[in-house]
LUMNUBA-541916 format. One line per 10 residues: their letters; for each residue z, x, y of N, C-alpha, C. Coordinates in nm, 3 decimals. Atoms other than C-alpha are relative to their C-alpha. Example, Ala and Ser with C-alpha at 12.3 -4.5 7.8 and 13.67 -1.06 7.14 Angstrom:
BEGIN
AS = 0.000/0.089/-0.119/0.780/1.230/-0.450/0.000/0.090/0.120; -0.006/-0.082/-0.119/0.714/1.367/-0.106/0.073/-0.077/0.109
//
This chain:
BEGIN
MHPLIPRLAA = 0.011/0.036/-0.110/0.001/0.031/0.001/0.006/0.036/0.124; 0.002/-0.087/-0.108/-0.090/0.129/0.347/0.121/-0.031/0.074; -0.139/0.026/-0.069/0.225/0.183/0.559/0.015/-0.093/0.100; 0.031/0.124/-0.074/0.100/-0.049/0.814/0.034/-0.148/-0.050; -0.005/0.156/0.056/0.102/-0.362/0.589/0.118/-0.068/0.009; -0.153/0.086/-0.028/0.481/-0.415/0.598/-0.001/-0.052/0.166; -0.026/0.050/-0.135/0.475/-0.402/0.970/-0.061/-0.125/0.042; 0.092/0.093/-0.024/0.173/-0.642/1.005/0.082/-0.122/-0.053; -0.085/0.096/0.074/0.377/-0.867/0.746/0.124/-0.042/0.107; -0.144/0.037/-0.086/0.699/-0.843/0.964/-0.046/-0.080/0.121
ARVIPVVRTT = 0.053/0.074/-0.131/0.484/-0.970/1.282/-0.043/-0.128/-0.047; 0.034/0.127/0.054/0.370/-1.260/1.085/-0.150/-0.025/0.089; 0.118/0.067/-0.087/0.121/-1.375/1.374/-0.064/0.133/0.069; 0.077/-0.107/-0.091/-0.146/-1.118/1.491/-0.108/-0.073/0.097; 0.086/0.051/-0.097/-0.311/-1.223/1.810/-0.152/0.047/-0.003; 0.122/-0.045/0.006/-0.689/-1.198/1.798/-0.040/-0.013/0.144; 0.047/-0.003/-0.153/-0.803/-1.107/2.165/-0.154/0.012/-0.004; 0.139/0.018/-0.007/-1.129/-1.224/2.220/-0.054/-0.082/0.124; 0.015/0.030/-0.144/-1.230/-1.255/2.611/-0.143/0.021/0.043; 0.115/-0.031/-0.065/-1.540/-1.251/2.811/0.008/0.099/0.086
RPELAEHAVD = -0.022/-0.101/-0.086/-1.385/-1.036/3.046/0.112/0.083/-0.049; -0.087/-0.091/0.022/-1.171/-0.734/3.006/0.138/-0.033/0.026; -0.109/0.035/-0.055/-0.916/-0.830/3.249/0.071/-0.112/-0.040; -0.068/0.107/0.068/-0.837/-1.147/3.083/0.102/0.044/-0.146; -0.057/-0.076/0.094/-0.775/-0.939/2.761/0.119/0.037/0.044; -0.136/-0.063/-0.032/-0.508/-0.752/2.941/0.096/-0.099/0.030; -0.091/0.098/-0.042/-0.361/-1.042/3.078/0.089/-0.081/-0.118; -0.025/0.072/0.114/-0.340/-1.211/2.720/0.129/0.097/-0.027; -0.118/-0.093/0.040/-0.157/-0.890/2.602/0.107/0.019/0.078; -0.100/-0.004/-0.111/0.059/-0.891/2.921/0.114/-0.133/-0.054
WLRGVGITVF = -0.077/0.112/0.008/0.165/-1.235/2.876/0.075/-0.017/-0.135; -0.024/0.003/0.165/0.206/-1.235/2.478/0.134/0.080/-0.002; -0.084/-0.104/0.030/0.410/-0.911/2.498/0.108/-0.064/0.082; -0.130/0.069/-0.053/0.645/-1.125/2.737/0.087/-0.064/-0.099; -0.067/0.108/0.084/0.741/-1.348/2.446/0.023/0.063/-0.142; -0.050/-0.078/0.112/0.796/-1.042/2.196/-0.100/0.031/-0.095; 0.107/-0.055/0.119/0.463/-1.000/2.033/-0.056/0.134/0.037; 0.026/-0.155/-0.033/0.383/-0.619/2.013/-0.141/0.036/-0.098; 0.142/-0.047/0.091/0.067/-0.622/1.739/-0.087/-0.079/0.062; 0.115/0.067/-0.086/-0.261/-0.700/1.904/-0.130/0.033/-0.102
EITMTVPDAP = 0.115/-0.031/0.037/-0.612/-0.719/1.751/-0.096/-0.024/0.116; 0.100/-0.005/-0.096/-0.891/-0.641/2.012/-0.106/0.032/-0.032; 0.117/-0.017/0.035/-1.209/-0.741/1.949/-0.108/0.059/0.056; 0.119/-0.088/-0.086/-1.534/-0.531/1.991/-0.091/-0.092/0.088; 0.069/0.102/-0.093/-1.684/-0.872/2.175/0.053/0.018/0.143; -0.060/0.010/-0.113/-1.441/-0.787/2.451/-0.088/0.135/0.087; 0.082/-0.097/-0.075/-1.662/-0.580/2.717/0.115/0.125/0.016; -0.069/-0.143/0.018/-1.547/-0.203/2.692/0.137/0.019/-0.092; -0.121/-0.003/0.091/-1.323/-0.279/2.412/0.072/0.129/-0.038; -0.067/-0.108/0.049/-1.247/0.080/2.320/0.067/0.036/0.130
GLIRRLAADP = -0.057/-0.043/-0.146/-1.154/0.155/2.719/0.157/-0.074/-0.030; -0.131/0.056/0.024/-0.875/-0.140/2.654/0.091/0.023/-0.103; -0.088/-0.054/0.084/-0.771/-0.015/2.344/0.080/0.124/0.035; -0.042/-0.139/-0.031/-0.722/0.346/2.483/0.134/-0.052/0.106; -0.095/0.020/-0.083/-0.501/0.187/2.765/0.100/-0.067/-0.074; -0.082/0.082/0.088/-0.320/-0.039/2.541/0.103/0.101/-0.123; -0.059/-0.075/0.076/-0.253/0.222/2.284/0.094/0.104/0.029; -0.113/-0.123/-0.110/-0.082/0.473/2.547/0.140/-0.046/-0.015; -0.145/0.040/-0.004/0.224/0.235/2.498/0.053/0.001/-0.127; -0.051/-0.001/0.136/0.427/0.334/2.199/0.054/-0.116/-0.052
ALLVGAGTVP = -0.055/0.122/0.030/0.570/0.014/2.177/-0.091/-0.107/-0.088; 0.087/0.108/0.056/0.255/-0.170/2.075/-0.084/0.068/-0.107; 0.080/-0.030/0.101/0.063/-0.169/1.772/-0.135/-0.064/0.014; 0.134/0.059/-0.049/-0.312/-0.192/1.877/-0.090/0.041/-0.111; 0.117/-0.016/0.076/-0.603/-0.257/1.653/-0.132/-0.069/0.045; 0.130/0.027/-0.041/-0.974/-0.319/1.675/-0.049/-0.132/-0.104; 0.046/0.083/0.097/-1.147/-0.622/1.537/-0.150/-0.052/0.011; 0.148/0.019/0.004/-1.510/-0.739/1.452/-0.081/0.111/0.035; 0.064/-0.107/-0.011/-1.584/-0.394/1.419/-0.117/0.012/-0.073; 0.123/0.007/0.071/-1.953/-0.387/1.338/-0.055/0.112/-0.077
DRAAAEACLA = 0.042/-0.132/0.062/-2.016/-0.015/1.203/0.070/0.115/0.011; -0.088/-0.090/-0.023/-1.882/0.309/1.161/-0.001/0.064/0.153; 0.003/-0.060/-0.125/-1.999/0.437/1.502/0.125/-0.054/0.101; -0.126/0.059/-0.073/-1.764/0.172/1.663/0.138/-0.009/-0.072; -0.150/-0.036/0.062/-1.495/0.216/1.415/0.052/0.144/0.045; -0.042/-0.157/-0.044/-1.481/0.607/1.511/0.037/-0.017/0.150; -0.051/0.006/-0.144/-1.475/0.503/1.891/0.146/-0.078/0.007; -0.132/0.100/-0.028/-1.199/0.242/1.852/0.097/0.084/-0.066; -0.084/-0.082/0.061/-1.001/0.523/1.626/0.026/0.122/0.094; -0.038/-0.129/-0.090/-1.049/0.796/1.896/0.064/-0.042/0.111
AGARFLVAPW = -0.076/0.049/-0.109/-0.918/0.561/2.159/0.141/-0.047/-0.048; -0.109/0.033/0.040/-0.629/0.497/1.957/0.045/-0.132/-0.078; -0.027/0.155/0.074/-0.671/0.167/1.733/0.081/0.050/-0.142; -0.098/-0.033/0.141/-0.415/0.196/1.405/-0.070/-0.083/-0.097; 0.018/0.106/0.111/-0.581/-0.083/1.226/-0.154/-0.048/0.025; 0.167/0.039/-0.021/-0.982/-0.173/1.201/-0.007/-0.127/-0.101; -0.004/0.112/0.071/-1.057/-0.541/1.112/-0.158/-0.037/-0.029; 0.141/0.047/0.011/-1.411/-0.659/1.003/-0.011/-0.112/-0.073; 0.003/0.114/0.053/-1.494/-1.001/0.905/-0.098/-0.006/-0.126; 0.111/-0.040/0.115/-1.732/-0.858/0.625/0.052/0.115/-0.077
VDAAVAEAAH = -0.022/-0.120/0.057/-1.741/-0.607/0.378/-0.071/0.130/0.021; 0.062/-0.117/-0.063/-1.802/-0.253/0.517/0.050/0.122/-0.053; -0.078/-0.106/0.028/-1.702/0.059/0.341/-0.019/0.112/0.081; -0.011/-0.108/-0.114/-1.790/0.287/0.620/0.091/-0.018/0.116; -0.134/0.025/-0.097/-1.538/0.115/0.834/0.111/0.035/-0.055; -0.129/-0.032/0.038/-1.286/0.152/0.587/0.019/0.129/-0.013; 0.014/-0.120/0.018/-1.379/0.493/0.508/0.051/0.069/0.124; -0.036/-0.033/-0.114/-1.347/0.576/0.876/0.122/-0.030/0.033; -0.134/0.039/-0.025/-1.024/0.411/0.920/0.098/0.104/-0.103; -0.093/-0.097/0.089/-0.869/0.626/0.617/-0.002/0.129/0.042
LRGACALLGA = 0.011/-0.142/-0.032/-0.987/0.951/0.753/0.107/0.021/0.131; -0.106/0.032/-0.096/-0.771/0.852/1.037/0.143/-0.046/-0.008; -0.114/0.081/0.035/-0.487/0.717/0.861/0.009/-0.112/0.043; 0.010/0.129/-0.054/-0.567/0.392/1.006/-0.003/-0.097/-0.122; -0.015/0.089/0.121/-0.533/0.068/0.803/-0.147/-0.101/0.022; 0.127/0.057/-0.018/-0.863/-0.128/0.712/0.018/-0.143/-0.065; 0.005/0.164/0.062/-0.893/-0.519/0.670/-0.123/-0.041/-0.001; 0.129/0.053/0.008/-1.213/-0.641/0.552/-0.003/-0.139/-0.047; 0.007/0.154/-0.002/-1.331/-0.996/0.547/-0.073/-0.033/-0.142; 0.058/0.057/0.125/-1.419/-1.208/0.237/0.039/-0.135/-0.020
MTPTEVRAAL = -0.019/0.136/0.004/-1.437/-1.583/0.136/0.020/-0.025/-0.150; -0.004/0.057/0.141/-1.499/-1.581/-0.247/0.072/0.104/-0.091; -0.059/-0.085/0.103/-1.334/-1.382/-0.552/-0.102/0.115/-0.007; 0.087/-0.111/-0.013/-1.644/-1.174/-0.574/-0.003/0.074/0.123; -0.013/-0.067/-0.117/-1.634/-1.091/-0.200/0.138/0.074/0.016; -0.118/-0.080/-0.005/-1.239/-0.995/-0.236/0.005/0.118/-0.073; 0.025/-0.129/0.076/-1.315/-0.760/-0.523/-0.078/0.097/0.088; 0.088/-0.092/-0.063/-1.585/-0.619/-0.322/0.051/0.060/0.096; -0.090/-0.063/-0.116/-1.356/-0.548/-0.025/0.108/0.075/-0.038; -0.078/-0.083/0.068/-1.093/-0.398/-0.252/-0.094/0.137/-0.053
AAGADAVKIF = 0.069/-0.131/0.042/-1.358/-0.162/-0.388/-0.054/0.068/0.097; 0.060/-0.084/-0.099/-1.485/-0.077/-0.064/0.107/0.070/0.093; -0.118/-0.080/-0.065/-1.131/0.048/0.055/0.078/-0.086/0.061; -0.079/0.088/-0.094/-0.969/-0.259/0.210/0.158/0.010/-0.025; -0.140/-0.031/-0.012/-0.593/-0.216/0.270/0.064/-0.153/-0.005; -0.014/0.130/0.003/-0.569/-0.617/0.330/-0.128/-0.062/-0.008; 0.127/0.098/0.013/-0.830/-0.887/0.288/0.033/-0.122/0.113; -0.017/0.126/-0.095/-0.906/-1.108/0.580/-0.090/-0.131/-0.043; 0.059/0.147/0.053/-1.003/-1.486/0.483/-0.062/-0.034/0.109; 0.063/0.012/-0.116/-1.248/-1.555/0.741/-0.136/-0.069/-0.035
PASSAGGPGH = -0.070/0.078/-0.059/-1.342/-1.840/0.850/0.114/-0.069/-0.083; -0.103/0.068/0.094/-1.018/-1.971/0.687/0.011/-0.147/0.003; -0.019/0.135/-0.001/-0.996/-2.325/0.783/-0.133/-0.062/-0.038; 0.135/0.057/0.068/-1.375/-2.391/0.704/-0.012/0.035/-0.149; 0.015/-0.073/0.134/-1.346/-2.212/0.385/0.072/-0.051/-0.099; -0.071/0.079/0.099/-1.101/-2.445/0.242/0.161/0.003/0.022; -0.131/-0.002/-0.024/-0.760/-2.364/0.418/0.075/0.050/-0.078; -0.105/-0.036/0.093/-0.439/-2.319/0.257/-0.033/0.013/-0.147; 0.037/0.014/0.143/-0.576/-2.455/-0.077/-0.089/0.101/-0.052; 0.086/-0.113/0.057/-0.840/-2.204/-0.092/0.060/0.151/-0.023
LKALRSVFPD = -0.089/-0.124/0.015/-0.605/-1.905/-0.003/0.086/-0.001/-0.142; -0.090/0.008/0.130/-0.362/-2.031/-0.297/-0.112/0.024/-0.104; 0.117/-0.010/0.115/-0.658/-2.032/-0.535/-0.044/0.148/-0.025; 0.042/-0.119/-0.012/-0.757/-1.688/-0.431/0.119/0.101/-0.060; -0.143/-0.082/0.043/-0.392/-1.551/-0.469/0.048/-0.031/-0.156; -0.034/-0.002/0.134/-0.378/-1.680/-0.804/-0.061/0.066/-0.100; 0.075/-0.136/0.065/-0.627/-1.422/-0.927/0.021/0.126/0.074; -0.019/-0.122/-0.046/-0.546/-1.160/-0.693/0.152/0.001/0.068; -0.134/0.004/-0.041/-0.150/-1.191/-0.681/0.065/0.097/0.099; -0.053/-0.119/-0.065/-0.097/-0.839/-0.528/-0.062/0.034/0.125
VAFCPTGGVD = 0.071/-0.046/-0.095/-0.331/-0.850/-0.253/0.045/-0.052/0.132; -0.046/0.046/-0.141/-0.245/-0.884/0.118/-0.105/-0.078/0.067; 0.091/0.067/-0.059/-0.425/-1.168/0.255/0.015/-0.025/0.120; -0.018/0.040/-0.139/-0.476/-1.234/0.639/-0.084/-0.121/0.025; 0.076/0.107/-0.058/-0.631/-1.576/0.693/-0.034/-0.004/0.150; 0.024/0.018/-0.153/-0.804/-1.604/1.032/-0.123/-0.080/0.024; 0.123/0.115/-0.034/-1.031/-1.887/1.200/0.055/-0.129/-0.019; -0.026/0.137/-0.020/-0.875/-2.201/1.320/0.145/-0.017/-0.055; -0.125/0.006/0.016/-0.527/-2.104/1.219/0.070/-0.027/0.117; -0.063/0.030/-0.115/-0.285/-2.244/1.450/0.173/-0.034/-0.021
ARTAPDYFAA = -0.145/0.030/0.034/0.111/-2.312/1.479/0.045/-0.099/-0.101; -0.012/0.118/0.098/0.048/-2.645/1.293/-0.007/0.042/-0.150; 0.054/-0.053/0.123/-0.115/-2.474/0.988/0.058/0.124/-0.060; -0.072/-0.125/0.062/0.045/-2.140/0.978/0.074/0.005/-0.107; -0.103/-0.017/0.086/0.339/-2.228/0.782/-0.071/-0.044/-0.157; 0.060/-0.001/0.133/0.097/-2.372/0.511/-0.083/0.117/-0.059; 0.059/-0.154/0.082/-0.085/-2.057/0.484/0.116/0.087/-0.068; -0.116/-0.087/0.061/0.238/-1.881/0.439/0.063/-0.037/-0.154; -0.011/0.082/0.105/0.329/-2.104/0.180/-0.095/0.028/-0.132; 0.101/-0.013/0.126/-0.016/-2.058/-0.012/0.014/0.147/-0.011
GAAFVGMGGR = -0.027/-0.124/0.049/0.080/-1.665/0.002/-0.067/0.079/0.101; 0.058/-0.113/-0.130/-0.070/-1.503/0.342/0.112/0.078/0.010; -0.092/-0.101/-0.040/0.099/-1.187/0.425/0.007/-0.005/0.129; -0.005/0.005/-0.138/0.019/-1.249/0.785/-0.122/-0.068/0.030; 0.123/0.105/-0.050/-0.233/-1.473/0.990/-0.028/0.070/0.134; 0.088/-0.020/-0.115/-0.479/-1.411/1.259/-0.005/-0.112/0.086; 0.035/0.151/-0.120/-0.472/-1.668/1.582/-0.079/0.055/0.104; 0.062/-0.043/-0.115/-0.746/-1.638/1.807/0.016/-0.120/0.105; 0.010/0.091/-0.097/-0.856/-1.929/2.044/0.139/-0.082/0.016; -0.106/0.114/0.012/-0.548/-2.135/1.932/0.112/0.079/0.077
LVDETLLARG = -0.103/-0.066/-0.065/-0.319/-1.844/2.094/-0.060/0.044/0.105; 0.054/-0.058/-0.120/-0.537/-1.672/2.333/-0.126/-0.089/0.049; 0.104/0.101/-0.055/-0.724/-1.952/2.509/-0.027/0.047/0.136; 0.057/-0.045/-0.132/-0.961/-1.815/2.773/0.006/-0.102/0.125; -0.039/0.071/-0.102/-0.927/-2.112/2.981/0.094/0.001/0.069; -0.117/-0.018/-0.055/-0.584/-2.084/3.037/0.025/0.134/0.069; -0.021/-0.123/-0.048/-0.618/-1.714/3.095/-0.055/-0.012/0.123; 0.108/-0.026/-0.099/-0.913/-1.747/3.346/0.088/-0.075/0.122; -0.035/0.070/-0.130/-0.701/-2.012/3.576/0.145/0.033/-0.001; -0.146/-0.061/-0.013/-0.360/-1.788/3.541/0.088/-0.086/-0.041
DRAAVEQAAR = -0.126/0.093/0.066/-0.154/-2.040/3.343/0.082/0.060/-0.083; -0.076/-0.074/0.064/0.077/-1.784/3.233/0.111/-0.097/-0.095; -0.113/0.096/0.054/0.357/-2.042/3.128/-0.069/-0.077/-0.125; 0.089/0.063/0.133/0.090/-2.228/2.900/-0.034/0.081/-0.100; 0.034/-0.120/0.110/0.011/-1.927/2.722/0.118/0.039/-0.063; -0.137/-0.040/0.050/0.376/-1.809/2.689/0.051/-0.113/-0.113; -0.030/0.115/0.089/0.437/-2.163/2.544/-0.064/-0.011/-0.107; 0.094/-0.005/0.112/0.172/-2.151/2.301/0.051/0.111/-0.101; -0.058/-0.115/0.085/0.297/-1.818/2.176/0.149/-0.043/-0.038; -0.145/0.035/0.054/0.664/-1.946/2.152/-0.010/-0.098/-0.100
DALGIVQA = 0.013/0.123/0.102/0.556/-2.251/1.962/-0.045/0.094/-0.135; 0.050/-0.075/0.099/0.362/-2.018/1.728/0.120/0.060/-0.078; -0.102/-0.102/0.053/0.635/-1.765/1.665/0.109/-0.110/-0.051; -0.145/0.065/0.044/0.914/-2.040/1.658/-0.041/-0.075/-0.160; 0.041/0.035/0.130/0.717/-2.237/1.363/-0.010/0.072/-0.112; 0.042/-0.098/0.110/0.616/-1.937/1.177/0.136/0.046/-0.059; -0.156/-0.082/0.042/0.978/-1.755/1.175/0.070/-0.148/-0.048; -0.063/0.110/0.042/1.126/-2.124/1.093/-0.059/-0.002/-0.163
//
């Protein structure tokens, strides 16, 4: 087991920060940190994501990773910026290899048993089930866990505070929350209170 897996599991909820402007991503991290979240996935769809990762990773209190990593070149750019884990919603052995050469954790995406097996063979330390809600939700995850009882699964895509407990009951090690937690509309209008409340709701329900 990669040494970061227990820390990700302890965090329970990994915010997937996906915004069209980097300053909104920085606001999201700052505001979510205010309610006690210290683990963040910055997706490569954020403009200048490696630059943002570099700024955030300079803070030793934060555990910062890169998401939607498209290829090895992007993986290496994020790792050089300080990313401690890499996430791809598909199977890419080159991304996993780049992560492991830097001691980082690799999460590769899958939906079916065949894909889960391929992700593990490609070097995944944890398997991201994406898109979780449209793939069958907690029931689908429970079925996968019956075949792969020792795999750390991270369902992402449509997961929110209401459904997160069901995913944990089905065997999730931790979950990714994107738009349900990092709402760009709220960020753009500067509604910090609403973003913080959504985070408190998510953390409260998950911890309960």
